[in-house]
PDB file with one MODEL, atoms N, CA, C and O in Angstrom:
MODEL        1
ATOM      1  N   UNK A   1       9.891  12.386  59.369  1.00  0.00           N
ATOM      2  CA  UNK A   1       9.550  13.256  60.433  1.00  0.00           C
ATOM      3  C   UNK A   1       8.165  13.531  60.756  1.00  0.00           C
ATOM      4  O   UNK A   1       7.430  13.845  59.820  1.00  0.00           O
ATOM      5  N   UNK A   2       7.678  13.465  61.948  1.00  0.00           N
ATOM      6  CA  UNK A   2       6.201  13.671  62.065  1.00  0.00           C
ATOM      7  C   UNK A   2       5.873  15.049  61.950  1.00  0.00           C
ATOM      8  O   UNK A   2       6.752  15.849  62.271  1.00  0.00           O
ATOM      9  N   UNK A   3       4.774  15.482  61.555  1.00  0.00           N
ATOM     10  CA  UNK A   3       4.327  16.795  61.458  1.00  0.00           C
ATOM     11  C   UNK A   3       3.218  16.947  62.457  1.00  0.00           C
ATOM     12  O   UNK A   3       2.259  16.176  62.449  1.00  0.00           O
ATOM     13  N   UNK A   4       3.351  18.060  63.429  1.00  0.00           N
ATOM     14  CA  UNK A   4       2.241  18.060  64.210  1.00  0.00           C
ATOM     15  C   UNK A   4       0.912  18.625  63.663  1.00  0.00           C
ATOM     16  O   UNK A   4       0.914  19.424  62.727  1.00  0.00           O
ATOM     17  N   UNK A   5      -0.048  18.268  64.166  1.00  0.00           N
ATOM     18  CA  UNK A   5      -1.683  18.719  63.768  1.00  0.00           C
ATOM     19  C   UNK A   5      -1.704  20.041  63.544  1.00  0.00           C
ATOM     20  O   UNK A   5      -1.214  20.767  64.409  1.00  0.00           O
ATOM     21  N   UNK A   6      -2.100  20.453  62.703  1.00  0.00           N
ATOM     22  CA  UNK A   6      -2.140  22.161  62.431  1.00  0.00           C
ATOM     23  C   UNK A   6      -2.625  22.858  63.812  1.00  0.00           C
ATOM     24  O   UNK A   6      -1.965  23.798  64.255  1.00  0.00           O
ATOM     25  N   UNK A   7      -3.576  22.479  64.374  1.00  0.00           N
ATOM     26  CA  UNK A   7      -4.491  22.949  65.522  1.00  0.00           C
ATOM     27  C   UNK A   7      -3.517  22.961  66.796  1.00  0.00           C
ATOM     28  O   UNK A   7      -3.498  23.916  67.572  1.00  0.00           O
ATOM     29  N   UNK A   8      -2.635  21.719  66.966  1.00  0.00           N
ATOM     30  CA  UNK A   8      -1.570  21.955  68.092  1.00  0.00           C
ATOM     31  C   UNK A   8      -0.561  22.695  67.703  1.00  0.00           C
ATOM     32  O   UNK A   8      -0.072  23.319  68.645  1.00  0.00           O
ATOM     33  N   UNK A   9      -0.021  22.886  66.630  1.00  0.00           N
ATOM     34  CA  UNK A   9       0.859  23.924  66.223  1.00  0.00           C
ATOM     35  C   UNK A   9       0.533  25.117  66.224  1.00  0.00           C
ATOM     36  O   UNK A   9       1.348  25.946  66.628  1.00  0.00           O
ATOM     37  N   UNK A  10      -0.657  25.487  65.804  1.00  0.00           N
ATOM     38  CA  UNK A  10      -1.182  26.938  65.998  1.00  0.00           C
ATOM     39  C   UNK A  10      -1.366  27.289  67.378  1.00  0.00           C
ATOM     40  O   UNK A  10      -1.018  28.426  67.697  1.00  0.00           O
ATOM     41  N   UNK A  11      -1.894  26.457  68.347  1.00  0.00           N
ATOM     42  CA  UNK A  11      -1.875  26.609  69.683  1.00  0.00           C
ATOM     43  C   UNK A  11      -0.506  26.834  70.163  1.00  0.00           C
ATOM     44  O   UNK A  11      -0.291  27.758  70.948  1.00  0.00           O
ATOM     45  N   UNK A  12       0.402  26.095  69.771  1.00  0.00           N
ATOM     46  CA  UNK A  12       1.750  26.287  70.484  1.00  0.00           C
ATOM     47  C   UNK A  12       2.275  27.719  69.986  1.00  0.00           C
ATOM     48  O   UNK A  12       2.670  28.551  70.803  1.00  0.00           O
ATOM     49  N   UNK A  13       2.261  27.943  68.736  1.00  0.00           N
ATOM     50  CA  UNK A  13       2.663  29.461  68.363  1.00  0.00           C
ATOM     51  C   UNK A  13       1.976  30.495  69.168  1.00  0.00           C
ATOM     52  O   UNK A  13       2.525  31.236  69.983  1.00  0.00           O
ATOM     53  N   UNK A  14       0.653  30.471  68.841  1.00  0.00           N
ATOM     54  CA  UNK A  14       0.032  31.586  69.812  1.00  0.00           C
ATOM     55  C   UNK A  14       0.531  31.608  71.183  1.00  0.00           C
ATOM     56  O   UNK A  14       0.728  32.673  71.768  1.00  0.00           O
ATOM     57  N   UNK A  15       0.748  30.440  71.729  1.00  0.00           N
ATOM     58  CA  UNK A  15       1.000  30.633  73.245  1.00  0.00           C
ATOM     59  C   UNK A  15       2.443  31.144  73.468  1.00  0.00           C
ATOM     60  O   UNK A  15       2.737  31.860  74.425  1.00  0.00           O
ATOM     61  N   UNK A  16       3.406  30.696  72.443  1.00  0.00           N
ATOM     62  CA  UNK A  16       4.794  31.074  72.539  1.00  0.00           C
ATOM     63  C   UNK A  16       4.856  32.674  72.324  1.00  0.00           C
ATOM     64  O   UNK A  16       5.622  33.416  72.939  1.00  0.00           O
ATOM     65  N   UNK A  17       3.996  33.050  71.424  1.00  0.00           N
ATOM     66  CA  UNK A  17       4.006  34.687  71.009  1.00  0.00           C
ATOM     67  C   UNK A  17       3.344  35.346  72.232  1.00  0.00           C
ATOM     68  O   UNK A  17       3.818  36.413  72.621  1.00  0.00           O
ATOM     69  N   UNK A  18       2.466  34.896  72.767  1.00  0.00           N
ATOM     70  CA  UNK A  18       1.907  35.468  73.873  1.00  0.00           C
ATOM     71  C   UNK A  18       2.784  35.370  75.076  1.00  0.00           C
ATOM     72  O   UNK A  18       2.760  36.393  75.760  1.00  0.00           O
ATOM     73  N   UNK A  19       3.633  34.313  75.562  1.00  0.00           N
ATOM     74  CA  UNK A  19       4.709  34.402  76.530  1.00  0.00           C
ATOM     75  C   UNK A  19       5.597  35.278  76.289  1.00  0.00           C
ATOM     76  O   UNK A  19       5.884  36.061  77.195  1.00  0.00           O
ATOM     77  N   UNK A  20       6.230  35.371  75.071  1.00  0.00           N
ATOM     78  CA  UNK A  20       7.326  36.088  74.567  1.00  0.00           C
ATOM     79  C   UNK A  20       7.102  37.426  74.807  1.00  0.00           C
ATOM     80  O   UNK A  20       8.031  38.176  75.108  1.00  0.00           O
ATOM     81  N   UNK A  21       5.735  37.875  74.682  1.00  0.00           N
ATOM     82  CA  UNK A  21       5.329  39.257  74.745  1.00  0.00           C
ATOM     83  C   UNK A  21       5.005  39.703  76.357  1.00  0.00           C
ATOM     84  O   UNK A  21       5.189  40.853  76.755  1.00  0.00           O
ATOM     85  N   UNK A  22       4.624  38.886  76.996  1.00  0.00           N
ATOM     86  CA  UNK A  22       3.986  39.160  78.271  1.00  0.00           C
ATOM     87  C   UNK A  22       4.852  38.515  79.720  1.00  0.00           C
ATOM     88  O   UNK A  22       4.722  38.988  80.849  1.00  0.00           O
ATOM     89  N   UNK A  23       5.637  37.472  79.399  1.00  0.00           N
ATOM     90  CA  UNK A  23       6.354  36.903  80.569  1.00  0.00           C
ATOM     91  C   UNK A  23       7.780  37.772  80.652  1.00  0.00           C
ATOM     92  O   UNK A  23       8.568  37.945  79.722  1.00  0.00           O
ATOM     93  N   UNK A  24       7.893  38.264  82.002  1.00  0.00           N
ATOM     94  CA  UNK A  24       9.127  38.937  82.087  1.00  0.00           C
ATOM     95  C   UNK A  24      10.381  38.100  81.963  1.00  0.00           C
ATOM     96  O   UNK A  24      10.393  36.957  82.419  1.00  0.00           O
ATOM     97  N   UNK A  25      11.361  38.585  81.407  1.00  0.00           N
ATOM     98  CA  UNK A  25      12.668  37.911  81.268  1.00  0.00           C
ATOM     99  C   UNK A  25      13.404  37.511  82.668  1.00  0.00           C
ATOM    100  O   UNK A  25      13.096  38.108  83.699  1.00  0.00           O
ATOM    101  N   UNK A  26      14.267  36.606  82.667  1.00  0.00           N
ATOM    102  CA  UNK A  26      14.748  36.149  83.847  1.00  0.00           C
ATOM    103  C   UNK A  26      15.932  37.006  84.601  1.00  0.00           C
ATOM    104  O   UNK A  26      16.819  36.462  85.259  1.00  0.00           O
ATOM    105  N   UNK A  27      15.816  38.431  84.407  1.00  0.00           N
ATOM    106  CA  UNK A  27      16.556  39.359  84.863  1.00  0.00           C
ATOM    107  C   UNK A  27      18.167  39.449  84.179  1.00  0.00           C
ATOM    108  O   UNK A  27      18.916  40.404  84.381  1.00  0.00           O
ATOM    109  N   UNK A  28      18.454  38.475  83.494  1.00  0.00           N
ATOM    110  CA  UNK A  28      19.465  38.378  82.824  1.00  0.00           C
ATOM    111  C   UNK A  28      19.434  38.658  81.081  1.00  0.00           C
ATOM    112  O   UNK A  28      20.409  38.529  80.342  1.00  0.00           O
ATOM    113  N   UNK A  29      18.204  39.025  80.709  1.00  0.00           N
ATOM    114  CA  UNK A  29      17.923  39.326  79.300  1.00  0.00           C
ATOM    115  C   UNK A  29      17.476  37.920  78.657  1.00  0.00           C
ATOM    116  O   UNK A  29      17.232  37.794  77.457  1.00  0.00           O
ATOM    117  N   UNK A  30      17.406  37.003  79.486  1.00  0.00           N
ATOM    118  CA  UNK A  30      16.869  35.505  79.002  1.00  0.00           C
ATOM    119  C   UNK A  30      15.433  35.530  79.048  1.00  0.00           C
ATOM    120  O   UNK A  30      14.805  36.247  79.827  1.00  0.00           O
ATOM    121  N   UNK A  31      14.876  34.691  78.153  1.00  0.00           N
ATOM    122  CA  UNK A  31      13.350  34.613  78.385  1.00  0.00           C
ATOM    123  C   UNK A  31      13.088  33.900  79.511  1.00  0.00           C
ATOM    124  O   UNK A  31      13.916  33.107  79.960  1.00  0.00           O
ATOM    125  N   UNK A  32      11.884  34.115  80.091  1.00  0.00           N
ATOM    126  CA  UNK A  32      11.421  33.374  81.375  1.00  0.00           C
ATOM    127  C   UNK A  32      11.140  31.815  81.083  1.00  0.00           C
ATOM    128  O   UNK A  32      11.497  31.306  80.021  1.00  0.00           O
ATOM    129  N   UNK A  33      10.471  31.082  82.103  1.00  0.00           N
ATOM    130  CA  UNK A  33      10.750  29.690  81.964  1.00  0.00           C
ATOM    131  C   UNK A  33       9.533  29.310  81.175  1.00  0.00           C
ATOM    132  O   UNK A  33       9.706  28.318  80.467  1.00  0.00           O
ATOM    133  N   UNK A  34       8.406  29.830  81.127  1.00  0.00           N
ATOM    134  CA  UNK A  34       7.332  29.231  80.075  1.00  0.00           C
ATOM    135  C   UNK A  34       7.605  29.610  78.730  1.00  0.00           C
ATOM    136  O   UNK A  34       7.069  28.951  77.839  1.00  0.00           O
ATOM    137  N   UNK A  35       8.420  30.654  78.408  1.00  0.00           N
ATOM    138  CA  UNK A  35       8.708  30.919  76.987  1.00  0.00           C
ATOM    139  C   UNK A  35       9.640  30.051  76.567  1.00  0.00           C
ATOM    140  O   UNK A  35       9.546  29.569  75.438  1.00  0.00           O
ATOM    141  N   UNK A  36      10.773  29.693  77.488  1.00  0.00           N
ATOM    142  CA  UNK A  36      11.748  28.484  77.148  1.00  0.00           C
ATOM    143  C   UNK A  36      11.064  27.304  76.952  1.00  0.00           C
ATOM    144  O   UNK A  36      11.308  26.635  75.947  1.00  0.00           O
ATOM    145  N   UNK A  37      10.184  26.921  77.819  1.00  0.00           N
ATOM    146  CA  UNK A  37       9.529  25.596  77.551  1.00  0.00           C
ATOM    147  C   UNK A  37       8.831  25.550  76.143  1.00  0.00           C
ATOM    148  O   UNK A  37       8.926  24.618  75.344  1.00  0.00           O
ATOM    149  N   UNK A  38       8.154  26.644  75.980  1.00  0.00           N
ATOM    150  CA  UNK A  38       7.233  26.601  74.642  1.00  0.00           C
ATOM    151  C   UNK A  38       8.180  26.679  73.453  1.00  0.00           C
ATOM    152  O   UNK A  38       7.793  26.197  72.388  1.00  0.00           O
ATOM    153  N   UNK A  39       9.449  27.271  73.534  1.00  0.00           N
ATOM    154  CA  UNK A  39      10.543  27.365  72.491  1.00  0.00           C
ATOM    155  C   UNK A  39      10.996  26.045  72.219  1.00  0.00           C
ATOM    156  O   UNK A  39      11.192  25.674  71.062  1.00  0.00           O
ATOM    157  N   UNK A  40      11.194  25.236  73.302  1.00  0.00           N
ATOM    158  CA  UNK A  40      11.831  24.025  73.138  1.00  0.00           C
ATOM    159  C   UNK A  40      10.744  23.040  72.454  1.00  0.00           C
ATOM    160  O   UNK A  40      11.042  22.250  71.558  1.00  0.00           O
ATOM    161  N   UNK A  41       9.422  23.193  73.004  1.00  0.00           N
ATOM    162  CA  UNK A  41       8.515  22.218  72.207  1.00  0.00           C
ATOM    163  C   UNK A  41       8.238  22.802  70.990  1.00  0.00           C
ATOM    164  O   UNK A  41       7.839  21.967  70.179  1.00  0.00           O
ATOM    165  N   UNK A  42       8.296  23.834  70.596  1.00  0.00           N
ATOM    166  CA  UNK A  42       8.140  24.508  69.135  1.00  0.00           C
ATOM    167  C   UNK A  42       9.320  23.693  68.316  1.00  0.00           C
ATOM    168  O   UNK A  42       9.091  23.169  67.226  1.00  0.00           O
ATOM    169  N   UNK A  43      10.465  23.652  68.894  1.00  0.00           N
ATOM    170  CA  UNK A  43      11.752  22.998  68.073  1.00  0.00           C
ATOM    171  C   UNK A  43      11.470  21.683  68.105  1.00  0.00           C
ATOM    172  O   UNK A  43      11.635  21.143  67.011  1.00  0.00           O
ATOM    173  N   UNK A  44      11.073  20.920  69.040  1.00  0.00           N
ATOM    174  CA  UNK A  44      11.025  19.593  68.851  1.00  0.00           C
ATOM    175  C   UNK A  44       9.810  19.164  67.967  1.00  0.00           C
ATOM    176  O   UNK A  44       9.805  18.112  67.328  1.00  0.00           O
ATOM    177  N   UNK A  45       8.753  20.084  67.982  1.00  0.00           N
ATOM    178  CA  UNK A  45       7.617  19.621  66.966  1.00  0.00           C
ATOM    179  C   UNK A  45       7.895  19.900  65.696  1.00  0.00           C
ATOM    180  O   UNK A  45       7.421  19.308  64.728  1.00  0.00           O
ATOM    181  N   UNK A  46       8.929  21.112  65.659  1.00  0.00           N
ATOM    182  CA  UNK A  46       9.212  21.174  63.988  1.00  0.00           C
ATOM    183  C   UNK A  46      10.433  20.789  63.503  1.00  0.00           C
ATOM    184  O   UNK A  46      10.777  21.119  62.368  1.00  0.00           O
ATOM    185  N   UNK A  47      11.298  19.974  64.391  1.00  0.00           N
ATOM    186  CA  UNK A  47      12.515  19.216  64.076  1.00  0.00           C
ATOM    187  C   UNK A  47      13.660  20.121  63.732  1.00  0.00           C
ATOM    188  O   UNK A  47      14.569  19.795  62.968  1.00  0.00           O
ATOM    189  N   UNK A  48      13.550  21.404  64.407  1.00  0.00           N
ATOM    190  CA  UNK A  48      14.638  22.373  64.414  1.00  0.00           C
ATOM    191  C   UNK A  48      15.252  22.155  65.852  1.00  0.00           C
ATOM    192  O   UNK A  48      14.934  21.373  66.747  1.00  0.00           O
ATOM    193  N   UNK A  49      16.348  23.217  65.759  1.00  0.00           N
ATOM    194  CA  UNK A  49      17.063  23.379  67.262  1.00  0.00           C
ATOM    195  C   UNK A  49      17.262  24.821  67.557  1.00  0.00           C
ATOM    196  O   UNK A  49      17.905  25.182  68.542  1.00  0.00           O
ATOM    197  N   UNK A  50      16.716  25.656  66.714  1.00  0.00           N
ATOM    198  CA  UNK A  50      16.664  27.383  66.976  1.00  0.00           C
ATOM    199  C   UNK A  50      15.290  27.709  66.920  1.00  0.00           C
ATOM    200  O   UNK A  50      14.606  27.284  65.989  1.00  0.00           O
ATOM    201  N   UNK A  51      14.767  28.479  67.893  1.00  0.00           N
ATOM    202  CA  UNK A  51      13.565  29.050  68.200  1.00  0.00           C
ATOM    203  C   UNK A  51      12.937  29.845  66.910  1.00  0.00           C
ATOM    204  O   UNK A  51      11.758  29.823  66.556  1.00  0.00           O
ATOM    205  N   UNK A  52      14.050  30.571  66.283  1.00  0.00           N
ATOM    206  CA  UNK A  52      13.634  31.392  65.092  1.00  0.00           C
ATOM    207  C   UNK A  52      13.339  30.496  63.979  1.00  0.00           C
ATOM    208  O   UNK A  52      12.419  30.836  63.236  1.00  0.00           O
ATOM    209  N   UNK A  53      14.067  29.225  63.694  1.00  0.00           N
ATOM    210  CA  UNK A  53      13.782  28.534  62.564  1.00  0.00           C
ATOM    211  C   UNK A  53      12.429  27.608  62.967  1.00  0.00           C
ATOM    212  O   UNK A  53      11.681  27.221  62.070  1.00  0.00           O
ATOM    213  N   UNK A  54      12.194  27.312  64.251  1.00  0.00           N
ATOM    214  CA  UNK A  54      10.980  26.651  64.512  1.00  0.00           C
ATOM    215  C   UNK A  54       9.892  27.572  64.267  1.00  0.00           C
ATOM    216  O   UNK A  54       8.960  27.110  63.608  1.00  0.00           O
ATOM    217  N   UNK A  55       9.786  29.021  64.732  1.00  0.00           N
ATOM    218  CA  UNK A  55       8.774  29.804  64.212  1.00  0.00           C
ATOM    219  C   UNK A  55       8.501  29.670  62.668  1.00  0.00           C
ATOM    220  O   UNK A  55       7.496  29.224  62.115  1.00  0.00           O
ATOM    221  N   UNK A  56       9.618  30.156  62.135  1.00  0.00           N
ATOM    222  CA  UNK A  56       9.377  30.138  60.610  1.00  0.00           C
ATOM    223  C   UNK A  56       8.836  28.824  59.943  1.00  0.00           C
ATOM    224  O   UNK A  56       8.002  28.851  59.038  1.00  0.00           O
ATOM    225  N   UNK A  57       9.361  27.700  60.444  1.00  0.00           N
ATOM    226  CA  UNK A  57       8.926  26.466  60.062  1.00  0.00           C
ATOM    227  C   UNK A  57       7.484  26.298  60.389  1.00  0.00           C
ATOM    228  O   UNK A  57       6.647  25.939  59.561  1.00  0.00           O
ATOM    229  N   UNK A  58       7.214  26.596  61.735  1.00  0.00           N
ATOM    230  CA  UNK A  58       5.695  26.361  62.112  1.00  0.00           C
ATOM    231  C   UNK A  58       4.684  27.234  61.119  1.00  0.00           C
ATOM    232  O   UNK A  58       3.641  26.815  60.616  1.00  0.00           O
ATOM    233  N   UNK A  59       5.285  28.598  60.966  1.00  0.00           N
ATOM    234  CA  UNK A  59       4.265  29.402  60.166  1.00  0.00           C
ATOM    235  C   UNK A  59       4.269  28.778  58.735  1.00  0.00           C
ATOM    236  O   UNK A  59       3.195  28.807  58.132  1.00  0.00           O
ATOM    237  N   UNK A  60       5.198  28.297  58.208  1.00  0.00           N
ATOM    238  CA  UNK A  60       5.163  27.909  57.005  1.00  0.00           C
ATOM    239  C   UNK A  60       4.218  26.712  56.882  1.00  0.00           C
ATOM    240  O   UNK A  60       3.440  26.660  55.930  1.00  0.00           O
ATOM    241  N   UNK A  61       4.257  25.705  57.851  1.00  0.00           N
ATOM    242  CA  UNK A  61       3.252  24.503  57.646  1.00  0.00           C
ATOM    243  C   UNK A  61       1.858  24.976  58.262  1.00  0.00           C
ATOM    244  O   UNK A  61       0.962  24.161  58.046  1.00  0.00           O
ATOM    245  N   UNK A  62       1.535  25.919  58.861  1.00  0.00           N
ATOM    246  CA  UNK A  62       0.383  26.372  59.091  1.00  0.00           C
ATOM    247  C   UNK A  62      -0.183  27.273  57.690  1.00  0.00           C
ATOM    248  O   UNK A  62      -1.359  27.296  57.328  1.00  0.00           O
ATOM    249  N   UNK A  63       0.719  27.844  57.156  1.00  0.00           N
ATOM    250  CA  UNK A  63       0.290  28.219  55.771  1.00  0.00           C
ATOM    251  C   UNK A  63      -0.200  27.393  54.739  1.00  0.00           C
ATOM    252  O   UNK A  63      -1.131  27.666  53.982  1.00  0.00           O
ATOM    253  N   UNK A  64       0.585  26.214  54.756  1.00  0.00           N
ATOM    254  CA  UNK A  64       0.422  25.112  53.704  1.00  0.00           C
ATOM    255  C   UNK A  64      -0.736  24.123  54.377  1.00  0.00           C
ATOM    256  O   UNK A  64      -1.127  23.173  53.699  1.00  0.00           O
ATOM    257  N   UNK A  65      -1.218  24.314  55.538  1.00  0.00           N
ATOM    258  CA  UNK A  65      -2.281  23.369  56.042  1.00  0.00           C
ATOM    259  C   UNK A  65      -3.547  23.754  55.676  1.00  0.00           C
ATOM    260  O   UNK A  65      -3.809  24.957  55.672  1.00  0.00           O
ATOM    261  N   UNK A  66      -4.453  22.871  55.340  1.00  0.00           N
ATOM    262  CA  UNK A  66      -5.986  23.153  54.992  1.00  0.00           C
ATOM    263  C   UNK A  66      -6.620  23.823  56.184  1.00  0.00           C
ATOM    264  O   UNK A  66      -6.461  23.432  57.341  1.00  0.00           O
ATOM    265  N   UNK A  67      -7.314  24.810  55.839  1.00  0.00           N
ATOM    266  CA  UNK A  67      -8.053  25.499  57.111  1.00  0.00           C
ATOM    267  C   UNK A  67      -9.087  24.517  57.754  1.00  0.00           C
ATOM    268  O   UNK A  67      -9.647  23.764  56.957  1.00  0.00           O
ATOM    269  N   UNK A  68      -9.367  24.429  58.851  1.00  0.00           N
ATOM    270  CA  UNK A  68     -10.145  23.615  59.707  1.00  0.00           C
ATOM    271  C   UNK A  68     -11.545  23.826  59.333  1.00  0.00           C
ATOM    272  O   UNK A  68     -11.932  24.991  59.236  1.00  0.00           O
ATOM    273  N   UNK A  69     -12.486  22.710  59.072  1.00  0.00           N
ATOM    274  CA  UNK A  69     -13.717  22.700  58.775  1.00  0.00           C
ATOM    275  C   UNK A  69     -14.563  23.529  59.770  1.00  0.00           C
ATOM    276  O   UNK A  69     -14.256  23.562  60.961  1.00  0.00           O
ATOM    277  N   UNK A  70     -15.606  24.183  59.287  1.00  0.00           N
ATOM    278  CA  UNK A  70     -16.402  24.984  60.228  1.00  0.00           C
ATOM    279  C   UNK A  70     -16.999  23.947  61.070  1.00  0.00           C
ATOM    280  O   UNK A  70     -17.023  22.773  60.701  1.00  0.00           O
ATOM    281  N   UNK A  71     -17.496  24.351  62.226  1.00  0.00           N
ATOM    282  CA  UNK A  71     -18.239  23.421  63.074  1.00  0.00           C
ATOM    283  C   UNK A  71     -19.997  23.203  62.578  1.00  0.00           C
ATOM    284  O   UNK A  71     -20.662  24.204  62.311  1.00  0.00           O
ATOM    285  N   UNK A  72     -20.492  22.069  62.515  1.00  0.00           N
ATOM    286  CA  UNK A  72     -21.733  21.878  62.042  1.00  0.00           C
ATOM    287  C   UNK A  72     -22.875  22.855  62.564  1.00  0.00           C
ATOM    288  O   UNK A  72     -22.916  23.271  63.721  1.00  0.00           O
ATOM    289  N   UNK A  73     -23.648  23.120  61.733  1.00  0.00           N
ATOM    290  CA  UNK A  73     -24.788  24.251  62.084  1.00  0.00           C
ATOM    291  C   UNK A  73     -25.901  23.489  62.770  1.00  0.00           C
ATOM    292  O   UNK A  73     -26.461  22.541  62.221  1.00  0.00           O
ATOM    293  N   UNK A  74     -26.226  23.943  64.042  1.00  0.00           N
ATOM    294  CA  UNK A  74     -27.295  22.989  64.521  1.00  0.00           C
ATOM    295  C   UNK A  74     -28.581  23.870  64.089  1.00  0.00           C
ATOM    296  O   UNK A  74     -28.550  25.021  63.656  1.00  0.00           O
ATOM    297  N   UNK A  75     -29.825  22.985  64.328  1.00  0.00           N
ATOM    298  CA  UNK A  75     -30.880  23.579  63.704  1.00  0.00           C
ATOM    299  C   UNK A  75     -31.221  23.119  62.370  1.00  0.00           C
ATOM    300  O   UNK A  75     -30.772  22.001  62.113  1.00  0.00           O
ATOM    301  N   UNK A  76     -31.956  23.732  61.366  1.00  0.00           N
ATOM    302  CA  UNK A  76     -32.220  23.341  60.130  1.00  0.00           C
ATOM    303  C   UNK A  76     -33.241  22.339  60.176  1.00  0.00           C
ATOM    304  O   UNK A  76     -34.091  22.327  61.067  1.00  0.00           O
ATOM    305  N   UNK A  77     -33.184  21.375  59.118  1.00  0.00           N
ATOM    306  CA  UNK A  77     -34.220  20.426  58.994  1.00  0.00           C
ATOM    307  C   UNK A  77     -33.956  19.397  60.095  1.00  0.00           C
ATOM    308  O   UNK A  77     -32.849  18.888  60.269  1.00  0.00           O
ATOM    309  N   UNK A  78     -35.013  19.129  60.809  1.00  0.00           N
ATOM    310  CA  UNK A  78     -35.388  17.982  61.760  1.00  0.00           C
ATOM    311  C   UNK A  78     -35.603  16.611  61.208  1.00  0.00           C
ATOM    312  O   UNK A  78     -36.538  16.410  60.432  1.00  0.00           O
ATOM    313  N   UNK A  79     -34.788  15.656  61.566  1.00  0.00           N
ATOM    314  CA  UNK A  79     -34.868  14.369  60.937  1.00  0.00           C
ATOM    315  C   UNK A  79     -35.527  13.405  61.881  1.00  0.00           C
ATOM    316  O   UNK A  79     -35.582  12.262  61.427  1.00  0.00           O
ATOM    317  N   UNK A  80     -36.051  13.573  63.098  1.00  0.00           N
ATOM    318  CA  UNK A  80     -36.566  12.738  63.845  1.00  0.00           C
ATOM    319  C   UNK A  80     -37.835  12.319  63.359  1.00  0.00           C
ATOM    320  O   UNK A  80     -38.687  13.091  62.915  1.00  0.00           O
ATOM    321  N   UNK A  81     -37.973  10.808  63.469  1.00  0.00           N
ATOM    322  CA  UNK A  81     -39.306  10.212  62.789  1.00  0.00           C
ATOM    323  C   UNK A  81     -40.030   9.941  63.987  1.00  0.00           C
ATOM    324  O   UNK A  81     -39.591   9.375  64.989  1.00  0.00           O
ATOM    325  N   UNK A  82     -41.424  10.489  63.758  1.00  0.00           N
ATOM    326  CA  UNK A  82     -42.441  10.208  64.922  1.00  0.00           C
ATOM    327  C   UNK A  82     -43.048   8.854  64.738  1.00  0.00           C
ATOM    328  O   UNK A  82     -43.174   8.381  63.608  1.00  0.00           O
ATOM    329  N   UNK A  83     -43.400   8.260  65.737  1.00  0.00           N
ATOM    330  CA  UNK A  83     -43.834   6.806  65.922  1.00  0.00           C
ATOM    331  C   UNK A  83     -45.339   6.885  65.972  1.00  0.00           C
ATOM    332  O   UNK A  83     -46.006   5.860  66.116  1.00  0.00           O
TER     333      UNK A  83
ENDMDL
END
């Protein structure tokens, strides 16, 4: 099984959680279209068929993933050579 890049998985998880909290349901108690789309993408990304399983799997994969490297610091020593 392919494993999604942690940054992609983290973004999907954050988007799903935001949509699940902020998107109104469809009037029948079902999640709205954005939440459903993100749930589907999370399931495909994690190789699961249930959004609860997908969320659990995504969180476990993110917990096991190395932390992203900090961006390089600009400034500091200047290495240009004068002619």
